[in-house]
N, C-alpha and C positions, 0 to 999 in steps of 0.2 A: 785378406780374410782374418777376422778377429778370432783368437783362440777361445774355445769354450772354457768358461769358469776360470779365467785368469784373474789377476788381482783387480782388474777394472771391470769385472763382470757387471753387466747392466749399465755401467757408467759410460755415457756416450760423448761427453765433452770434458775439456780440461777443468772447467768450473765444477762440474759434477764430481769429478775425481777429487778435487781439492776439498769440497764440502764433506765428502764421505771419509776420505782417509785422514784428514786433519781434524775434523770436528765431530764425526759421528761414530766411526768404527770402534773406538776404544772405550766408549761410555759403558758403564755397567748396565745390566738389564733389570728392569722392573717388570716381572711377569705377573701382572696383577690379577689375571684370571686364567686358571688352568684346571685340569682334572688329574693331576699327579696324585698318586696315593701317598699320603704322608707317612704311612707305615714303612714304605720302601726307603724313605729318607731317614726315618728314625732308626731303622735297623742297618742303615748304610748298605743296602742290598748290593750284591754283586751278581751280574748276569753271566751265565755260563757260555753263552754264544750270542751272535748278532741277531739271530731269529728272536730270541727271548726279549731283547730290548727294542727290536725294530718292528717285528711283525705281530707279536702278541697284542691283541686289543686294538690294532690300528685299522679301523674300518675304512679309511681312505684307500689303503693298499688292498684291503679285501675286495672292495668294489672293482678296482682295476684288475685284480686277479680273476674275478668272476667274468668280467667283460672279455678277458683274454682266453676264456674257455678252460680255466683251471678248475678242477673238481674241488668240492667243498672239503674233501678229506685232506687235500693238500693246502688248505687255507686255515680252517678251524678244526679240522678233524684229527685223526690219529697218525697221520704221516709224521715222519721224524723231522726234527728241526732242520736238518740238512736238506731234506726233500722240500720243505716249505721255502727255505732260502733259495734253493735251486730253481724252484718255480717262479719266485719273485725275480730272480736274476734274468730268467727267460722272458719275463713280462716287461721289465724296465725299458728295453729298446722300443717297445710298442707304446710306451707312455710319452713319447716325444711330443712336445707342445702341451702336455698336461703338466700342471705344477709339480706333480710327483717326480718328474724327471729332474727338475731343478732341486727340489728338496732332497731327493735321494743323494745326489752328488754333492750338494752343499754339506749334508750331514757326514758323508764319508770323508770329505776333505777337512771340515772344521773339527770334527771330533776325533777322527782316526788318522788324519794326515795322509789320506789315500787320494791320489789324483786320477786313478784309473776309472774308465767308463765301465759301469757294471753291465755285464752281458753273460751269456752262457760260457763264453771263452775265458772270462776273467773271474767267474763265480768262485771257483775253488781257491784261487789266490786271495781274493778279497775276504772270503770266509775265514781262511786261516790267519790272515793278518789282523782282522778285527778280533777274532777269538783270542789270539795271543795277547792282545792288549787288554781285552775285557777280563782276562784271568790274572791281572795284576792289580795291586791295591790302588793304583792311580786311576782306575776306571770303575771304582765303586760309585754309588749314586751321589754321595756328597762330593766326591772329587770331579765327577762329571759336571756338577753344578758350579763348582769352583772354576773348572776349566772354561766354562761358558761365561764367567764373570757375571753371575746372577746375584743381585743384591737383595731382591725380595721375590717371594713366591706366594701367590694367593691361591690356595686350594679351594675346592668346592665341597661344602659339607652340609649334611642334613641337620636340622635342629635337634634330632634325637642322637646324633653322634656324640661320643664321649670326649672327643678331641684329646684322647690320652697321648697320641703320637705327636701332636703339636707340643704338648708339655714336655715330652721326652726330648724332642729336638731342641726346644728352648733351654732345657736344663743341661743339655750336652755342651752348650757354648758354641754351637755351630754358627759361623759368622753370617750366613745367609738367613735373613729373616723369613720364616715360614709361618704365614698367618692363615687362619680359617676364613672362609667366606660363607655367609648364611644363605642356604639354598632351600627355601621352605616349600617347594613345589608340592610335595606329598601332603602337606597340611591343607591344601585346597583341591586335591585330586579326588573329587566326590563323584566321579563318573561310575565308580563301582563300589557299592556299599560295603561288601565283604572286605575288599582290600583296604578301603579307607578305614574301617573300624580296627583292623589289625594294626594299621599305622598309628591310629590315635591311642590304642592300648599301649603300644611301645612308647609313644611320647609321654603318656601318663606315668609309666614306670620310671623313665629317666627324670621326669619332673617331680616325682614323689607326690603326685596329686591324683585325685580322681577326676576324670573329665566326663561329666554327665550333661553339661550344658555348654552353650556357646561362650558364655562368660568364663566358664572353667577353662575352655580351650584358650581364650585370650590370656588368662593368667599363666597357663603353662607356657605359652609362647613367649610371654614377657620374661618369664623366669629363665628360659633357655637363651633368649636374646641377651639378657644381662650376663649370663655365663659366657657366651661367645665374646662379648665385649671384654670381659675379664681376661680372656685368652688372646686378646690382641686383634680381634676382628674389626675391620674398618669398612666392610662392604657386604652387600647382599647381591644375590644373582637369581634371576628368574628365567626359566625356559618356558616360553609361551607360544602357542600357535597364533594367538591374537591377544589384544588387550580386552579386558572385561570392564564394562562401565554401565551395565544394566542397572536401572534405578531399583532401590529396595528400601524397606524399612527395617529397623533393628528387630522388631517383633517378628517379621517374616524370616529373618535369618535365624533367630532363636528356634522357631518352629521347624525350619528346614534341618537344622542340626539335630534337633530332637528326633526327627523322622529318620534320618540316616543312622543315628546311633541305635535305633531299633532294628536296623538291618534292612530297611526298605530303600530300594533304589529310587533316585530322584527323577522328576520330570525335567525335560530340557530347560525350561524357564527357571526352575529352581536351581539347577546347576549353574546357570549363567549368573543368577543373583548371588549365589553363595560365593562363586569365584570373584565377582566384583567386590563383595564385602571383604573377602580375605586379602585381595590385592591392595585394597585401601588400608586395611589394618597393618599389613606388612610395611607399607610406605610410612605410616605414622610412627611405627616403631623405629624405622631407620632415621627419620627426621629427628626424633628425640635424642639420638646419639650422634647426629651429624655424620652418619655413614654415607657412603656412595651406594646408590641402588642401580643395579644393572639389569636391563631387560633384553634378552635374546629372543627375538620374535620372528616367526615365519617358517618353522619347520613342520612338515607333516610327517609323522613318525610311524615306524613299523608298518610300512605299506604292504609288505609281503607277509601275510598272516601265517602261511605255512612255515616260513623260515623263522618268524618270531616264535612260534611254538617250539621249534627245534633249538634255537640259539638264544632267544631272549632279546632284550632291547640293546641299542647301541652296537649293532653288528653289521651296519652298512645298508640298511633298508629304509633310510629316511631320505626325504627330498624337500624341495622348495614348495611351500604352500602359496596359494594365490588369493587368500582372503583379503578383503579391503580392511585397511588398518587405521586410516586417518581419523575418522570420526570418534571411535572409541578411545584411541590414544589421546586425542585432544580433550575429550570429556574427563578422562582419568587425570591427566596432568592439570587441567584447569581446576578441578575440584581441590586438588592438593594446593595449588598456587593460591586460590581464593581463600582457603582456610589457613594460609601461611604455614603449610606442612610439607612443602616440596623441598626435599633435600637434593644434594648433588646427584645428578642422574645421567647415566649413559644408555643410549638406545642403539641396539644393533639390529639391522634388518637382514634377512636372508634372501629376500626377493629383490633383485637389482632394479626391478620396475618401480620400486618404492624409494629409490635413492633420493630423489628431489623432495618427496613427501617428508622423509626424516630430516633432511638437511634444512628444510624450511620450518618444520615443527619445532626444532630446538630453539629457533629464534623467537618463538612466541612466549617462551617462559624463562628467558634469562632475567636475572633480577637487578642488573645494573650495579651490583655490589661485588659479586664473585665472578672473576673473569672465567669464562668457559664453564659456568655452573652446569648447564645442560649440554651434554656432549652427544654427538653422533659417532658411534664407535667404529673402529676399523673394520674393513671387510672381514666377514665372519664365515667360517665353515666352507661352503662351496664358493665363497667370494674372497677367501684369503689367498688369492693368487695374483700374479702381476697385473692382469687386466682389471680384476676386481678392485685391487688396491688403488690403481691409477684412477679408476672411475670415482672411487670414494674420495680420494684426495682432491681431484679436480672439481667434483661437485661441491665438496665442503669449501674449497677455495672460492668458488663462484657465489655461494649462497651464505657463507658464514665466515668464521675466522680460523683459517688453517693454523695460524700461529699459536692458538690456544688449545690445539688438539692434544689429547693425552696419548696418542700413538698406539703402538702394536702390543699384542698379547699372543700367547701361543694357543690357548684354548685346547691344549693337547694333553694326552695321557703319557707322552713319551719324554724321556730325559734327553733325547737327541733333537727335540724340536726347537731348541733355542736358536738355531740357525735361521728360523723364520724372522727373528728380530733383525738379523743381518740383511736378509732378503728385503724386508720392509725399508730399512735404512738406505739401502742402495737405490731402491725405487724412488723414495722421497728425494734423495739428493740428486738423482738423475733428472727428475721433473723440474726441480728448482734450478739446478745448474743449467739445464737446457733453456729455461726461460731467460736466465741472465744472458746467455750467449746469443739469444735471438733479440735481445734488446727490449724484452717485455717487462723486465724488472731491473732496477739498477744494481750494480755491484757495490754493495755496502757491506764490507766483510764483517764488521761487528754485528750488524743487524741480522745478516744471514746466519752467522754463527749462533746467535741467540735463538733464532727461530728453529734451526735444525736441531740444536742440542735440547731445546725445550720440548719439541715433539718427540725426540728419541728417548728422553730421560727425565728432564727436570719438571715438565708439566705433570707427569704422572706422580712423581715423588711428592710434589706440593699438593696435588689434587686429593690424593689419598692420605695425606699427612703421614707418610712413611719417614 
């Protein structure tokens, strides 16, 4: 019987072990997309206890706690940090075969050097051991990043953000590069006229412009886009339920913007046209600076309206959508390619039924110049677990070039999530190593080293020009 979480965790063959331990394990991490708060890095925040760094804001864990019958008061409510941790410790045994079980114990081992299995019987011991370390300078945010060997962090930032904390981090001389990523979703969120106008007013203030027309909006966005570039931004990110490619005229979009600025809610067709126009304009901006544009597609959000009213967004009430994506995705990418305005692009799907759709779509728009210009991103959100990653790797191998893949990202709000890069690297090396031992691919050490290290580190470094 193999021991749980030993040094060869997930690695099933000698070749897999060699690929991971000799070629992948010690590479730096490029976490090119996450939701870490740059203020916490800039202030080198210290967490008082394991609950604050582990359970605050982690909707993955919140969903598991709710499924295990834990009251909301012990999840997001007024219960003490110890009570919340105690409930999580009692839930962990029931997450067996859920990725949370692996992530929990990887994070304890990798960050705190704790090998114990978390359960009610070990909760107090683990709580005290983690808290003792967290209350030392070695476990501040910056030192946690150093401990994880992170070279680059790409945060997620709204065009109206000041980016003041990115400047503070840069001026501090912190050796990890922390760069903003342009996330302009609110600039196209015209589903609610009142909320949209509040956002446009905020954008107008930070841009020092009046935004009364669609052309004014484009000028303001260009100004903010330029500012993000000055602050080191190299990528955009977009969270979409679907792609938008409804045909429109510039005159229609001008009138639609004028209508919503007067506070009038739009009709469904007007919303689709406006979102299609904005998605195109964002892509043109990114192409002008050779940024990487990322599209996270396929979540249906805030399904539980009662809990949304109580807790707000990003609290664990989102799931996988099942809208068809291929036609509008193709139309959107094709327009950009035809006009020679298609920049480097990463597509992430949340619905695993679309794996082959995405894996084949990227092949339609490679330019024959930039290796891996159009990427199918790693398993995301509900799919960033062992089975989801293996399916993504295998499908990409079958239908594209795995060797050009830019690899893993955390997409996380937690400073403990860097172990997901280790998780991914072990899974990748295991798949390749097993193929070697089955005689499906030859054992060419130099080629295997180049491919493994490329996927784990170098491809992303070169792709984003870090």
